[in-house]
GUGUDO-66433 format. One record per residue (C-alpha): residue number from 1; x, y, z. Coordinates in steps of 0.2 Angstrom, whole numbers, plus 2048, in hexadecimal, padded with zeros to 3 digits. Layout:
GUGUDO-66433
  nr  xx  yy  zz
 NUM   X   Y   Z
...
This chain:
GUGUDO-66433
  nr  xx  yy  zz
   1 C5C 61F 6A0
   2 C63 622 68F
   3 C59 61C 680
   4 C5F 614 670
   5 C60 620 661
   6 C63 617 651
   7 C72 61C 647
   8 C6B 61E 635
   9 C7A 624 62B
  10 C70 632 624
  11 C79 641 62B
  12 C80 651 622
  13 C93 652 622
  14 C99 660 62D
  15 CAA 668 62D
  16 CB1 667 63E
  17 CB9 676 647
  18 CB7 66F 659
  19 CC5 66B 664
  20 CC6 659 65D
  21 CC2 64E 654
  22 CC7 659 645
  23 CC7 657 632
  24 CCF 648 62A
  25 CD6 647 619
  26 CCD 63B 60D
  27 CDC 631 608
  28 CDE 62E 61B
  29 CCD 628 61D
  30 CCF 61D 60E
  31 CDE 615 615
  32 CD3 60D 622
  33 CC9 603 615
  34 CD8 5F6 611
  35 CD4 5E4 614
  36 CD7 5DE 625
  37 CE7 5D4 62A
  38 CED 5CC 63A
  39 CF5 5D7 648
  40 D03 5CA 64A
  41 D07 5C9 637
  42 D17 5D1 630
  43 D0C 5DD 628
  44 D08 5E4 639
  45 D1A 5E5 63E
  46 D1D 5F0 62E
  47 D0E 5FB 632
  48 D11 5FD 644
  49 D24 600 643
  50 D21 60D 635
  51 D15 617 63F
  52 D1F 617 64F
  53 D2F 61C 647
  54 D27 629 63C
  55 D1F 631 64B
  56 D30 632 654
  57 D37 63A 644
  58 D29 647 643
  59 D2A 64B 655
  60 D3D 64C 655
  61 D3F 641 664
  62 D4B 633 669
  63 D3F 62D 677
  64 D34 61E 674
  65 D23 620 66C
  66 D14 615 670
  67 D05 615 664
  68 CF6 60D 66D
  69 CE4 609 669
  70 CDD 615 676
  71 CD8 626 67A
  72 CE5 632 681
  73 CDD 630 692
  74 CE5 61E 693
  75 CF6 626 693
  76 CF0 633 6A0
  77 CEB 625 6AB
  78 CF9 61A 6A8
  79 D07 627 6AA
  80 D00 62B 6BC
  81 CFF 619 6C0
  82 D10 614 6B9
  83 D1A 622 6BF
  84 D12 629 6D0
  85 D17 61F 6DF
  86 D0F 62A 6EB
  87 D0F 63D 6E8
  88 D0A 647 6D8
  89 D09 65A 6D5
  90 CFB 65D 6C8
  91 CFB 66F 6C1
  92 CE8 673 6BD
  93 CE1 682 6B3
  94 CD2 67A 6AA
  95 CC7 66B 6A8
  96 CD4 65F 6A1
  97 CE2 663 6AE
  98 CD5 661 6BC
  99 CD1 650 6B4
 100 CE3 64B 6B7
 101 CE1 64E 6C9
 102 CD1 644 6CA
 103 CD9 636 6C1
 104 CE8 636 6CD
 105 CDD 636 6DC
 106 CD3 628 6D6
 107 CE3 61E 6D4
 108 CE6 621 6E6
 109 CF5 62D 6E4
 110 CF9 63B 6EF
 111 CF4 64B 6E5
 112 CF9 65C 6E7
 113 CF2 669 6DB
 114 CFA 679 6D5
 115 CEA 682 6D1
 116 CE6 691 6C5
 117 CD6 699 6C0
 118 CCF 693 6B0
 119 CD7 69E 6A2
 120 CE7 6A0 6AB
 121 CF7 696 6A7
 122 D03 68C 6B2
 123 D12 696 6B6
 124 D23 68D 6B7
 125 D29 698 6C6
 126 D1A 691 6D0
 127 D1F 67F 6CB
 128 D30 682 6D2
 129 D2A 689 6E2
 130 D1F 67A 6E4
 131 D2D 66E 6E1
 132 D38 678 6ED
 133 D2B 677 6FB
 134 D32 66F 70B
 135 D26 660 70A
 136 D27 65E 6F7
 137 D2C 64C 6F1
 138 D23 64A 6E1
 139 D25 63B 6D5
 140 D1D 645 6C7
 141 D17 656 6C2
 142 D09 657 6B5
 143 D03 664 6A9
 144 CF7 666 69B
 145 D00 66E 68C
 146 CF0 674 684
 147 CE1 676 68F
 148 CD4 676 682
 149 CC6 67A 68E
 150 CCD 68C 690
 151 CD8 68E 681
 152 CE8 68F 68C
 153 CF9 689 686
 154 D04 686 695
 155 D17 689 694
 156 D1B 676 695
 157 D2D 67A 68E
 158 D31 685 69D
 159 D28 67A 6A9
 160 D32 66B 6A3
 161 D42 675 6A5
 162 D3D 678 6B7
 163 D39 666 6BB
 164 D49 660 6B3
 165 D52 668 6C2
 166 D4A 65B 6CD
 167 D51 64A 6C6
 168 D45 63F 6D1
 169 D36 648 6CA
 170 D2F 643 6B9
 171 D25 64F 6AE
 172 D15 649 6A5
 173 D0C 653 698
 174 CFB 651 691
 175 CFC 658 67F
 176 CEC 650 679
 177 CE6 660 670
 178 CF6 667 66A
 179 D04 65A 665
 180 D06 65A 652
 181 CFF 66C 651
 182 D0A 675 65D
 183 D1D 671 65D
 184 D25 66C 66D
 185 D37 666 66F
 186 D34 657 67A
 187 D46 651 67D
 188 D4D 663 67F
 189 D41 667 68E
 190 D42 656 697
 191 D30 651 695
 192 D2F 63F 69B
 193 D1E 63B 695
 194 D13 644 688
 195 D04 63D 680
 196 CF6 642 674
 197 CE7 63B 66B
 198 CE8 63A 658
 199 CD7 642 654
 200 CDD 653 659
 201 CEC 65C 651
 202 CF1 64B 648
 203 CE1 64D 63E
 204 CDD 63A 63F
 205 CCD 630 643
 206 CCC 62D 656
 207 CD3 61D 65D
 208 CE5 61E 660
 209 CF0 626 66E
 210 D02 62B 66C
 211 D0E 62C 67A
 212 D20 631 67B
 213 D2A 629 68A
 214 D3B 62E 690
 215 D48 621 696
 216 D45 628 6A8
 217 D33 625 6A7
 218 D35 613 6A0
 219 D42 60F 6AE
 220 D36 616 6BC
 221 D28 60A 6B6
 222 D34 5FB 6B5
 223 D39 5FF 6C8
 224 D27 601 6CE
 225 D1D 5F3 6D6
 226 D0E 5F7 6CB
 227 D0A 5FE 6BB
 228 CFC 5FF 6AE
 229 CFA 5EF 6A4
 230 CF2 5F6 694
 231 CFB 606 694
 232 D0B 601 69C
 233 D1B 608 695
 234 D26 5F9 698
 235 D19 5ED 691
 236 D16 5F7 681
 237 D28 5FC 67E
 238 D30 5EB 682
 239 D23 5E2 676
 240 D27 5EF 668
 241 D3A 5EB 66B
 242 D37 5D8 669
 243 D29 5D8 65C
 244 D27 5E9 654
 245 D14 5E8 658
 246 D08 5ED 666
 247 D05 5E1 675
 248 CF2 5E1 672
 249 CE7 5E1 663
 250 CE8 5F2 65B
 251 CDB 5FC 650
 252 CE4 5F7 640
 253 CD9 602 634
 254 CDD 611 63F
 255 CEF 60D 63E
 256 CEE 60C 62C
 257 CE7 61D 62B
 258 CF4 623 638
 259 D02 61D 62C
 260 CFA 627 61E
 261 CF8 637 628
 262 D09 636 630
 263 D11 636 61E
 264 D07 646 61B
 265 D0D 64E 62B
 266 D1F 649 627
 267 D1E 651 616
 268 D17 661 61D
 269 D24 661 62B
 270 D23 664 63D
 271 D28 676 63C
 272 D1D 67A 62E
 273 D0E 672 636
 274 D12 67C 646
 275 D12 68C 63C
 276 D02 689 633
 277 CF9 686 644
 278 D01 696 64A
 279 CFA 6A0 63C
 280 CE9 698 63F
 281 CEA 69D 651
 282 CEF 6AE 64E
 283 CE1 6B1 641
 284 CD4 6AA 64D
 285 CDA 6B5 65C
 286 CDA 6C5 651
 287 CC8 6C1 64C
 288 CC3 6BD 65E
 289 CCA 6CE 664
 290 CC2 6D7 656
 291 CB0 6D0 65B
 292 CB2 6C9 66C
 293 CC1 6C5 677
 294 CCD 6B6 67A
 295 CCA 6AD 68B
 296 CDC 6A7 68F
 297 CE9 6B1 698
 298 CF2 6BC 68B
 299 D02 6B4 685
 300 CFC 6A2 689
 301 CF0 6A0 67B
 302 CEE 68E 673
 303 CF4 68B 662
 304 CE7 67E 65E
 305 CD7 683 667
 306 CD1 695 669
 307 CC6 698 678
 308 CBC 6A8 674
 309 CB4 6B2 682
 310 CA2 6B7 67D
 311 CA3 6C9 682
 312 C94 6CE 676
 313 C88 6C2 67F
 314 C83 6B8 66F
 315 C79 6A8 671
 316 C87 69C 66F
 317 C7D 68D 66D
 318 C71 694 660
 319 C80 69B 656
 320 C88 68A 656
 321 C78 682 650
 322 C75 68F 643
 323 C86 68D 63C
 324 C84 67B 63C
 325 C74 67B 633
 326 C78 689 626
 327 C8A 686 623
 328 C8D 673 628
 329 C9B 679 633
 330 C9D 675 646
 331 CA6 67F 653
 332 CA4 67C 666
 333 C9D 685 675
 334 CA6 688 685
 335 CAC 679 68F
 336 CA2 676 6A0
 337 C94 67E 6A8
 338 C9D 68E 6AC
 339 CA3 691 69B
 340 C96 68A 690
 341 C8F 69B 68A
 342 C9C 6A6 691
 343 CA8 69F 684
 344 CA9 696 673
 345 CB7 68C 66C
 346 CBE 68A 65A
 347 CCA 67C 656
 348 CD7 681 649
 349 CE1 671 648
 350 CE6 663 63D
 351 CE3 666 62B
 352 CDA 677 62C
 353 CE2 687 625
 354 CDF 699 628
 355 CD3 699 619
 356 CC8 68C 620
 357 CC8 694 631
 358 CC3 6A4 629
 359 CB4 69B 621
 360 CAE 697 632
 361 CB0 6A8 63A
 362 CA7 6B0 62B
 363 C99 6A4 62F
 364 C99 6A8 641
 365 C98 6BB 63D
 366 C89 6B8 631
 367 C7F 6AE 63E
 368 C84 6B8 64D
 369 C81 6C9 644
 370 C92 6CF 647
């Protein structure tokens, strides 16, 4: 049985290079300390409509946006519940895509999986073959944009183009560890639902989930006999249209921080933010190939999380501990029992730069004796 461990507040600050949460600007943290106000006041309408419309502007989408007090997992679950009547095709290539299949099964859906070995990417042609099968009648196809367990970036744009050829099938994308740091044209590629958590590439404190919903997805839920109550698209969007607020009490301090951070993101611009993340990813991969190797399939490497194959057999856990103790920087081991020491992961997302990533890789070199 778990025993209580008293939180003392006496801990050294660590710079985070994990796949999330990541570093947060001081002024964004400060924004959370404003006096409390009511979530049905006009001030809340000003705050919520600002963050929703700023998010639409940043992402360049005409689709509806929901910002909900939740983890991104809420929208993973609600999208499957809201949109899948019977059958769903779940593409799997790592831990988080396999979680989607598990969630769908627990919701009582008929789940077919298009499975790939960990480290391999989902191929659009395989998705088309699955959709063209004689017994295929899928309500939804799902894909994880950025499989942070393996460092794979799936080609969701091309997959979206394939799914768009099947009008009765909707496309749902988990972009939890990528959106905001890896540009995707949501509307151009007919992505019906795409969601993220703000503690990743949005560089925010945890606590909010963001979901972009197409008209087709909204209408599918309206026509369904059952849907998620808390994460329901109709409930959230209709309330926003009527009141400009959330249907349930939101985490107001985190939304105040979100407003501040989204202004920073708009100032930088989506293209520039994408380019900065691209440069960090390219630097990290070059470093990894010099000293180790990269785990994901070539040409499908993540832009926000590098999964590095431990070809030199270093003690990953000991190196993580040493870098944390000596440099107050934290990176991550591999995800899951099979990759724990076989790989390690560096999160290069949010407000990091090539210079800050280089500071970490220098520390790893020193502690691992590279």
